[in-house]
C-alpha positions as CSV (number, residue, x, y, z in Angstrom):
1,X,-22.8,-139.1,3.9
2,X,-21.7,-140.0,7.4
3,X,-23.7,-140.8,10.5
4,X,-23.4,-137.4,12.1
5,X,-24.8,-135.8,8.9
6,X,-27.6,-138.2,8.6
7,X,-28.6,-137.7,12.2
8,X,-28.5,-134.0,11.7
9,X,-30.5,-133.9,8.5
10,X,-33.1,-136.3,9.8
11,X,-33.9,-133.7,12.5
12,X,-32.9,-130.4,11.0
13,X,-35.4,-127.6,10.8
14,X,-36.3,-126.9,7.2
15,X,-36.5,-123.1,7.4
16,X,-33.2,-122.4,5.8
17,X,-34.6,-119.9,3.3
18,X,-35.1,-117.4,6.0
19,X,-31.5,-117.2,7.0
20,X,-28.5,-115.3,5.7
21,X,-25.9,-118.0,6.0
22,X,-26.6,-120.9,3.6
23,X,-26.3,-124.2,5.4
24,X,-23.5,-126.6,4.7
25,X,-25.9,-129.6,4.6
26,X,-26.7,-131.0,2.2
27,X,-23.2,-130.6,0.9
28,X,-22.3,-128.4,-2.1
29,X,-19.9,-130.0,-4.5
30,X,-16.6,-128.2,-4.8
31,X,-14.7,-128.2,-8.1
32,X,-11.5,-130.2,-8.0
33,X,-8.2,-128.4,-7.8
34,X,-5.9,-131.2,-8.9
35,X,-3.7,-133.6,-7.0
36,X,-0.2,-132.4,-7.6
37,X,2.2,-132.0,-4.6
38,X,2.6,-128.7,-2.9
39,X,6.2,-127.6,-2.9
40,X,8.1,-126.8,0.3
41,X,10.1,-123.9,-1.1
42,X,7.2,-121.5,-0.6
43,X,7.7,-121.8,3.2
44,X,11.5,-121.3,3.1
45,X,12.8,-118.7,0.7
46,X,13.2,-114.9,1.1
47,X,12.3,-114.6,-2.6
48,X,8.9,-116.1,-2.1
49,X,8.5,-114.0,1.1
50,X,9.2,-110.8,-0.9
51,X,6.8,-111.9,-3.7
52,X,4.1,-112.3,-1.0
53,X,4.8,-108.9,0.4
54,X,4.6,-107.1,-3.0
55,X,1.5,-108.9,-4.3
56,X,-0.5,-109.9,-1.2
57,X,0.3,-108.1,2.0
58,X,0.4,-104.6,0.4
59,X,-2.8,-105.3,-1.6
60,X,-5.2,-107.1,0.7
61,X,-7.5,-106.1,3.5
62,X,-6.1,-106.7,7.0
63,X,-7.8,-106.9,10.3
64,X,-6.5,-104.6,13.0
65,X,-8.5,-104.5,16.3
66,X,-12.0,-103.8,17.7
67,X,-13.6,-100.5,16.6
68,X,-14.9,-100.1,20.2
69,X,-11.4,-99.6,21.4
70,X,-11.4,-96.1,19.8
71,X,-13.9,-94.8,22.4
72,X,-12.4,-91.3,22.7
73,X,-10.6,-88.7,20.6
74,X,-6.9,-89.4,20.5
75,X,-7.1,-93.1,21.2
76,X,-4.4,-94.8,19.1
77,X,-3.4,-98.4,18.4
78,X,-0.1,-99.4,16.8
79,X,-0.2,-102.5,14.5
80,X,2.8,-104.4,13.0
81,X,2.6,-106.3,9.7
82,X,5.8,-107.6,8.3
83,X,8.4,-104.9,7.9
84,X,5.8,-102.1,8.5
85,X,4.3,-100.4,11.5
86,X,1.0,-98.7,11.3
87,X,-0.7,-96.1,13.5
88,X,-4.5,-96.0,13.9
89,X,-6.1,-93.1,15.7
90,X,-9.4,-91.5,16.3
91,X,-9.2,-87.8,15.5
92,X,-10.8,-84.9,17.2
93,X,-13.6,-85.1,14.6
94,X,-14.4,-88.7,15.6
95,X,-13.0,-90.3,12.4
96,X,-10.7,-93.3,12.8
97,X,-7.7,-93.0,10.4
98,X,-4.6,-95.1,9.7
99,X,-1.1,-94.0,8.8
100,X,2.3,-95.5,8.3
101,X,4.0,-95.1,11.7
102,X,7.0,-93.3,10.4
103,X,8.5,-89.9,11.1
104,X,8.8,-88.0,7.9
105,X,12.1,-86.4,9.0
106,X,14.6,-89.2,9.4
107,X,12.4,-92.3,9.2
108,X,12.2,-93.1,12.9
109,X,9.3,-95.1,14.2
110,X,7.0,-92.2,15.3
111,X,4.9,-93.8,18.0
112,X,6.8,-96.3,20.0
113,X,4.1,-97.6,22.4
114,X,1.3,-99.9,21.5
115,X,-1.8,-98.0,22.7
116,X,-2.7,-94.8,24.4
117,X,-4.5,-91.4,24.0
118,X,-2.7,-88.4,22.5
119,X,-3.6,-85.2,20.7
120,X,-0.1,-84.9,19.2
121,X,2.5,-87.5,18.2
122,X,6.0,-86.4,18.8
123,X,9.0,-88.1,17.4
124,X,11.4,-88.8,20.3
125,X,14.5,-88.3,18.1
126,X,14.2,-84.6,17.0
127,X,10.7,-83.5,18.2
128,X,8.8,-83.2,15.0
129,X,5.1,-83.3,15.7
130,X,1.9,-84.4,14.0
131,X,-1.8,-83.9,15.0
132,X,-3.9,-87.1,15.5
133,X,-5.5,-86.5,12.1
134,X,-2.1,-87.1,10.5
135,X,-1.4,-83.5,9.6
136,X,1.9,-81.9,10.4
137,X,1.8,-79.8,13.5
138,X,5.4,-78.7,13.9
139,X,8.9,-79.0,12.5
140,X,11.5,-78.5,15.1
141,X,13.6,-75.4,14.3
142,X,12.5,-75.1,10.6
143,X,15.0,-72.3,10.1
144,X,17.8,-74.9,9.8
145,X,16.3,-76.3,6.6
146,X,17.0,-74.4,3.4
147,X,14.3,-76.5,1.8
148,X,11.8,-74.6,3.9
149,X,12.9,-71.1,3.0
150,X,9.5,-70.4,1.4
151,X,7.5,-72.1,4.2
152,X,7.2,-75.7,5.5
153,X,5.3,-77.9,3.0
154,X,2.8,-79.2,5.5
155,X,0.8,-81.2,3.0
156,X,3.9,-83.0,1.7
157,X,5.0,-83.8,5.3
158,X,1.7,-85.3,6.6
159,X,1.8,-88.9,7.7
160,X,1.2,-91.2,4.7
161,X,-2.3,-92.7,5.1
162,X,-3.6,-96.2,4.5
163,X,-7.2,-97.0,3.7
164,X,-9.4,-97.8,6.7
165,X,-12.8,-99.4,6.8
166,X,-15.0,-101.2,9.3
167,X,-16.9,-104.5,9.3
168,X,-18.2,-106.7,12.0
169,X,-17.1,-104.3,14.8
170,X,-13.5,-104.7,13.6
171,X,-11.2,-102.1,12.0
172,X,-9.5,-103.2,8.8
173,X,-6.9,-101.5,6.6
174,X,-5.4,-101.8,3.1
175,X,-2.1,-100.3,1.8
176,X,-3.5,-100.2,-1.7
177,X,-5.7,-97.1,-2.1
178,X,-7.1,-98.4,-5.4
179,X,-8.2,-101.8,-4.1
180,X,-11.9,-102.7,-4.0
181,X,-13.9,-101.8,-0.9
182,X,-13.7,-104.0,2.2
183,X,-17.3,-105.2,1.7
184,X,-16.6,-106.1,-1.9
185,X,-13.5,-107.9,-0.7
186,X,-15.3,-110.0,1.9
187,X,-18.1,-110.6,-0.6
188,X,-21.0,-112.9,-0.2
189,X,-19.2,-115.0,2.4
190,X,-18.9,-111.9,4.5
191,X,-22.7,-111.4,4.6
192,X,-23.0,-115.0,6.0
193,X,-21.4,-113.8,9.3
194,X,-23.5,-110.7,9.7
195,X,-26.2,-112.9,11.3
196,X,-23.9,-113.0,14.4
197,X,-24.0,-109.3,14.8
198,X,-20.3,-109.1,15.7
199,X,-20.3,-105.4,16.4
200,X,-22.2,-106.1,19.7
201,X,-19.6,-108.6,20.9
202,X,-16.9,-107.9,23.5
203,X,-13.2,-108.7,23.3
204,X,-12.2,-110.6,26.4
205,X,-8.7,-111.8,25.5
206,X,-6.0,-110.9,23.0
207,X,-2.7,-112.8,22.8
208,X,0.1,-113.2,20.3
209,X,2.3,-116.2,20.0
210,X,5.6,-116.1,18.1
211,X,6.0,-119.5,16.4
212,X,9.1,-120.9,14.7
213,X,7.5,-121.6,11.4
214,X,6.3,-119.8,8.3
215,X,2.9,-118.0,8.6
216,X,1.4,-120.3,6.0
217,X,2.0,-123.4,8.2
218,X,-0.2,-121.7,10.8
219,X,-2.9,-121.0,8.3
220,X,-2.7,-124.6,7.0
221,X,-3.0,-126.0,10.5
222,X,-6.2,-124.2,11.3
223,X,-7.9,-124.7,7.9
224,X,-8.4,-128.4,8.1
225,X,-9.8,-130.9,10.6
226,X,-8.1,-134.0,9.1
227,X,-5.6,-133.8,11.9
228,X,-8.0,-133.9,14.8
229,X,-7.9,-137.7,15.4
230,X,-4.1,-137.8,15.6
231,X,-3.2,-134.5,17.2
232,X,-6.3,-133.7,19.2
233,X,-7.7,-137.0,20.6
234,X,-9.7,-135.1,23.2
235,X,-11.6,-133.1,20.6
236,X,-13.1,-136.0,18.8
237,X,-14.7,-137.0,22.1
238,X,-17.0,-133.9,22.0
239,X,-17.0,-132.9,18.3
240,X,-16.6,-134.2,14.8
241,X,-13.7,-133.3,12.7
242,X,-13.8,-136.3,10.3
243,X,-15.0,-135.8,6.8
244,X,-16.5,-132.4,7.5
245,X,-18.3,-130.1,5.0
246,X,-16.0,-127.7,3.2
247,X,-16.7,-124.9,0.7
248,X,-14.5,-122.6,-1.3
249,X,-15.9,-119.1,-1.9
250,X,-13.9,-117.1,-4.4
251,X,-10.6,-116.4,-2.6
252,X,-12.1,-117.3,0.8
253,X,-13.3,-120.5,2.3
254,X,-15.3,-122.1,5.1
255,X,-15.8,-125.4,6.9
256,X,-18.2,-126.8,9.5
257,X,-17.0,-128.4,12.7
258,X,-19.8,-130.3,14.5
259,X,-20.0,-129.5,18.2
260,X,-21.6,-131.5,21.1
261,X,-21.4,-134.8,19.4
262,X,-18.9,-137.7,19.3
263,X,-16.7,-138.4,16.2
264,X,-17.6,-141.4,14.0
265,X,-14.0,-142.5,14.7
266,X,-14.8,-143.2,18.3
267,X,-16.1,-146.6,19.2
268,X,-18.3,-145.6,22.1
269,X,-20.4,-142.6,20.9
270,X,-23.1,-142.9,23.5
271,X,-21.6,-142.7,27.0
272,X,-21.7,-139.3,28.6
273,X,-18.1,-139.3,30.1
274,X,-16.9,-136.5,32.4
275,X,-15.0,-134.9,29.6
276,X,-18.0,-135.0,27.3
277,X,-20.3,-133.7,29.9
278,X,-18.0,-130.8,30.7
279,X,-17.4,-129.8,27.0
280,X,-20.9,-130.3,25.8
281,X,-22.6,-128.3,28.6
282,X,-21.8,-125.0,27.0
283,X,-23.5,-122.0,28.5
284,X,-25.4,-123.3,31.4
285,X,-28.0,-120.5,31.2
286,X,-29.0,-121.7,27.8
287,X,-29.3,-125.4,28.4
288,X,-32.7,-126.6,29.3
289,X,-33.4,-129.5,31.7
290,X,-31.1,-132.5,32.0
291,X,-28.3,-133.0,29.6
292,X,-28.7,-135.5,26.7
293,X,-28.2,-139.1,27.8
294,X,-26.7,-140.1,24.5
295,X,-23.5,-138.1,23.9
296,X,-23.6,-138.1,20.1
297,X,-27.1,-136.6,20.2
298,X,-26.3,-133.7,22.6
299,X,-26.2,-131.2,19.7
300,X,-29.7,-132.2,18.6
301,X,-31.2,-131.5,22.1
302,X,-29.5,-128.2,22.2
303,X,-30.6,-127.1,18.7
304,X,-34.2,-128.0,19.6
305,X,-34.0,-126.0,22.8
306,X,-32.4,-122.9,21.2
307,X,-34.9,-122.9,18.4
308,X,-37.7,-123.1,21.0
309,X,-36.5,-119.9,22.7
310,X,-35.5,-117.9,19.6
311,X,-38.1,-115.2,20.3
312,X,-37.2,-114.8,24.0
313,X,-33.4,-114.6,23.9
314,X,-31.1,-111.7,23.1
315,X,-29.0,-114.0,21.0
316,X,-29.9,-113.9,17.2
317,X,-31.2,-117.5,17.0
318,X,-34.1,-116.5,14.9
319,X,-31.8,-115.3,12.1
320,X,-29.7,-118.5,12.1
321,X,-30.1,-121.8,10.4
322,X,-30.0,-124.9,12.7
323,X,-26.3,-125.6,12.1
324,X,-25.4,-122.2,13.4
325,X,-27.3,-122.6,16.6
326,X,-24.7,-125.0,18.0
327,X,-22.0,-126.0,15.5
328,X,-18.7,-124.1,14.8
329,X,-18.9,-122.0,11.6
330,X,-15.3,-121.6,10.6
331,X,-14.6,-118.9,7.9
332,X,-11.2,-117.8,6.6
333,X,-10.8,-114.6,4.7
334,X,-7.7,-114.5,2.5
335,X,-4.9,-114.2,3.3
336,X,-4.8,-114.4,7.1
337,X,-8.0,-113.9,9.1
338,X,-10.2,-116.7,10.5
339,X,-13.5,-116.3,12.2
340,X,-14.8,-119.4,14.1
341,X,-17.9,-119.0,16.2
342,X,-21.2,-120.0,17.7
343,X,-24.0,-117.5,18.5
344,X,-22.7,-116.7,21.9
345,X,-18.9,-116.6,21.4
346,X,-15.9,-117.5,19.3
347,X,-12.4,-116.7,18.3
348,X,-10.6,-114.7,15.6
349,X,-7.3,-116.0,14.4
350,X,-4.8,-113.7,12.6
351,X,-1.6,-114.9,11.1
352,X,1.2,-112.4,10.4
353,X,4.6,-112.8,8.7
354,X,7.8,-112.0,10.4
355,X,9.5,-108.8,9.2
356,X,12.5,-110.6,7.7
357,X,12.6,-114.3,8.6
358,X,10.4,-116.7,6.6
359,X,10.9,-119.3,9.4
360,X,9.0,-117.2,11.9
361,X,5.5,-115.9,12.3
362,X,3.0,-114.4,14.7
363,X,-0.3,-116.0,15.6
364,X,-2.8,-113.6,17.1
365,X,-5.7,-115.1,19.1
366,X,-8.7,-112.9,20.0
367,X,-11.6,-114.3,22.1
368,X,-14.9,-112.5,21.7
369,X,-18.2,-113.1,23.5
370,X,-21.7,-111.7,23.2
371,X,-23.0,-110.7,26.6
372,X,-26.6,-109.9,27.6
373,X,-27.9,-106.3,27.0
374,X,-27.2,-104.0,29.9
375,X,-24.0,-105.8,30.9
376,X,-21.4,-103.6,32.5
377,X,-18.9,-102.1,30.0
378,X,-15.7,-104.2,29.8
379,X,-12.2,-102.7,29.8
380,X,-9.8,-103.5,27.1
381,X,-7.9,-106.8,27.8
382,X,-4.1,-106.5,27.9
383,X,-2.3,-107.7,24.8
384,X,-0.2,-110.6,26.0
385,X,2.8,-111.4,23.8
386,X,4.7,-114.7,24.0
387,X,8.1,-114.6,22.3
388,X,10.3,-117.6,21.5
389,X,13.0,-116.1,23.8
390,X,10.7,-116.4,26.8
391,X,10.7,-120.2,26.6
392,X,7.8,-122.7,26.3
393,X,4.3,-121.3,26.8
394,X,1.9,-122.7,29.3
395,X,-1.2,-122.3,27.2
396,X,-3.6,-123.2,30.0
397,X,-2.1,-120.6,32.3
398,X,-1.9,-118.0,29.5
399,X,-5.7,-118.4,28.9
400,X,-6.7,-118.8,32.5
401,X,-10.2,-117.4,33.0
402,X,-11.0,-117.0,29.3
403,X,-10.5,-120.3,27.5
404,X,-11.1,-123.8,28.8
405,X,-7.8,-125.7,29.6
406,X,-8.8,-128.5,27.3
407,X,-9.1,-126.1,24.4
408,X,-5.9,-124.3,25.5
409,X,-4.1,-127.6,25.3
410,X,-5.5,-128.1,21.7
411,X,-3.9,-124.8,20.8
412,X,-0.6,-125.9,22.4
413,X,-0.8,-129.0,20.3
414,X,-1.2,-127.0,17.1
415,X,1.7,-124.7,18.0
416,X,3.9,-127.7,18.7
417,X,4.1,-128.5,15.0
418,X,5.3,-125.2,13.7
419,X,9.1,-125.7,14.2
420,X,9.0,-129.3,13.1
421,X,7.0,-128.5,10.0
422,X,9.4,-125.8,9.1
423,X,12.4,-128.1,9.5
424,X,10.7,-130.9,7.6
425,X,9.8,-129.1,4.4
426,X,13.4,-127.9,4.2
427,X,14.7,-131.5,4.0
428,X,16.3,-132.6,0.8
429,X,14.2,-135.7,1.1
430,X,10.9,-133.9,1.0
431,X,9.2,-134.1,-2.4
432,X,6.2,-131.9,-1.6
433,X,2.9,-132.2,0.3
434,X,0.3,-134.8,-0.7
435,X,-3.1,-133.2,0.2
436,X,-6.4,-135.1,0.7
437,X,-9.9,-133.8,-0.1
438,X,-10.2,-132.9,3.6
439,X,-7.2,-130.5,3.0
440,X,-8.7,-128.8,-0.1
441,X,-8.7,-125.5,1.8
442,X,-4.9,-125.7,1.9
443,X,-4.7,-126.4,-1.8
444,X,-7.1,-123.5,-2.5
445,X,-5.2,-121.2,-0.2
446,X,-1.9,-121.8,-1.9
447,X,-3.4,-121.6,-5.3
448,X,-4.8,-118.2,-4.4
449,X,-1.4,-117.1,-3.2
450,X,0.1,-118.2,-6.6
451,X,-2.8,-116.4,-8.4
452,X,-2.1,-113.1,-6.6
453,X,1.6,-113.3,-7.2
454,X,1.1,-114.1,-10.9
455,X,-1.5,-111.4,-11.3
456,X,-4.4,-113.7,-12.2
457,X,-6.4,-112.5,-9.2
458,X,-6.2,-109.2,-7.3
459,X,-8.3,-106.8,-5.2
460,X,-9.1,-105.2,-8.6
461,X,-10.2,-108.4,-10.1
462,X,-11.7,-110.8,-7.6
463,X,-13.1,-114.3,-8.4
464,X,-16.9,-114.7,-8.3
465,X,-18.0,-116.1,-4.9
466,X,-19.3,-119.3,-6.5
467,X,-16.3,-119.8,-8.7
468,X,-15.4,-123.2,-7.1
469,X,-18.9,-124.3,-6.2
470,X,-21.0,-126.7,-8.2
471,X,-24.6,-126.0,-7.1
């Protein structure tokens, strides 16, 4: 047990039984998953990409956007995943539905703008039309079709649907109509996050970055903190990413990143430098009195304060264990959605494969915050897309006003590895990845991919939540 853990446990509130999310400390033992190398071919070949499409992307639950976006009848949102385009729309009856965004006449993309409000979707090629509940409205000049001599088969020509469900204020979909429900899929680990009451949060930023690497490199990068010391030297000045608690929950996983402390890897853990003061201050309105004088103990002061006001604040402190009050709870739902949050804000990462190139992917970054009751309604933030063709991204400028420049630079550092990782695993000299215990989420993630492809696990036969835990 490291110093940060000992310091936390010595002062932690012992009321964990009252809270939904089980604490990470003391640590649960995770079953070993072996030590063999992880091959590089899975990042490179079209064959592996197609296997993922057939057995994973078309079978698993996928996050789309905030349910609150659909605030009026006819509001629609187009979402791309791999080779497919999907259309999500609120019907006149108030129900949100999802469809393949494909004209049933000649296969044209039906809706060719990202968002809007429409009662009717009209294909720009020949003018066929559909209602916003997916039913066929009109075939242009049906008399030209001998197939329709006895009437247009409207039921057959409706937009093909996908399953749609909601959780945490987010809209999700699944192409497999026989898959388990979304709540079953998220499982016990999903209930952990209900403490945060995500459906009350507001989306303040939504950006997409095209990266020159396979989507799994992006998942890998954000599912371990072993790289913090080398790649993010600033982060270990105001947080701990060394030897962090990690748990595997069925096909999903989670880890804890300590906030408002100083890494054990740093020699001076006590001085409150300007960087530490800035990054540890957090929400000024929540911080009582003067800041902690000892940098590594700032989280303890903030935990004590937040616990003291749990009955007076709109934030759900009283439903949270002490870890949640300040530290970063980082959860990844297989295959491609990560939630990382504190009680008052956080981010959601979504990783999407390119339609045809295994050496490209899309990294979606949502920033969400919980604002005080009665706050003015916020408009939908624009979806900013950064393509490779547009040149290098200035991440600090891209996130100006919503994300601290220090953290934006961290994201830039992560993105900088995508192309070089993709090139490196393709080298004839590369014998496979050697993974540490701090990278066990990667080993677990890739094992789950292999299990889905081999049919050992599916949305019809999920692993028990505690399959990898030794309690």
